[in-house]
C-alpha positions, 0 to 999 in steps of 0.5 A, a space after each residue: 558106195 564104201 572105199 576100203 581103206 588101208 592104214 599107210 605111213 605119214 612119210 611115203 617114198 616115191 619115184 614117178 619114172 622109176 626107170 632102172 631103180 637108181 633113185 630107190 636103190 640109194 634110198 634103201 642104201 642110205 636107209 641101211 646105212 642110217 639103219 646100222 648106226 642106230 645099232 651100233 654095237 649090236 652083234 652083225 646078226 643082231 643086226 640082220 634080223 632086225 633089219 628083216 622086221 623092219 623092212 617088210 613092217 616099215 621100208 617096202 610098204 613106204 617105198 614106191 615106184 611107177 615106171 611106164 616101159 617094160 623093161 627098166 620095170 624088169 631091170 629096178 625090180 632085180 636091181 631093188 631086190 640084189 640091194 636088199 639081199 646084199 643089204 642081208 634081207 631075206 624075202 620071206 611070206 607075200 611081201 613083195 616091192 612096190 614098185 608098179 608097172 604103170 604111167 604115172 601120169 594117169 590118174 588112179 581108175 577104179 579097179 572094178 573097170 580092170 579089164 582080166 585077159 584071163 583068171 588071175 591075169 598079172 598084169 590086171 594085178 598089177 594095174 590094181 595093185 598101182 591105183 592102190 598105190 596113186 591113191 595112197 600117195 595123192 591124186 596126181 604128183 603134179 598136183 599142186 593148188 589147183 590153179 595152173 601157173 605158167 614156166 617162168 624163168 628166173 628173172 619171172 617173165 613167162 618163160 611161153 612167150 619168151 623169144 629166142 
């Protein structure tokens, strides 16, 4: 069995608890400010054109968010679409924001086992794309050396055994 592989940028931005998208919004604004500074001296139209080429190729594929609840997930999509529109980006083609309705603590499952309630089930497709994003960003957001270490206070004592 061979897994589909997709070339992924080495630098990925992941918000594992996106909420309403505030962190990702500020990330977009910071990247846009850096982009404008890099293109200083160019006309507004030249910057807008370059930004519209940059976003689908270099920004959207690297920007990822996972949200568990439906309402903040929907707000995040609206907030991020609005900030991109405010920067001059024009959503065209089939590009989408990589904000997914998923539990970031669950490991990515196998797409073959995704249940669909009906043909072209949007939530099933959302789950499949979330699985792919999880695979691109690593197995678990909190994965370390493999050994679980107890939480510790600054003094080095085990936090769980400390008496109040």
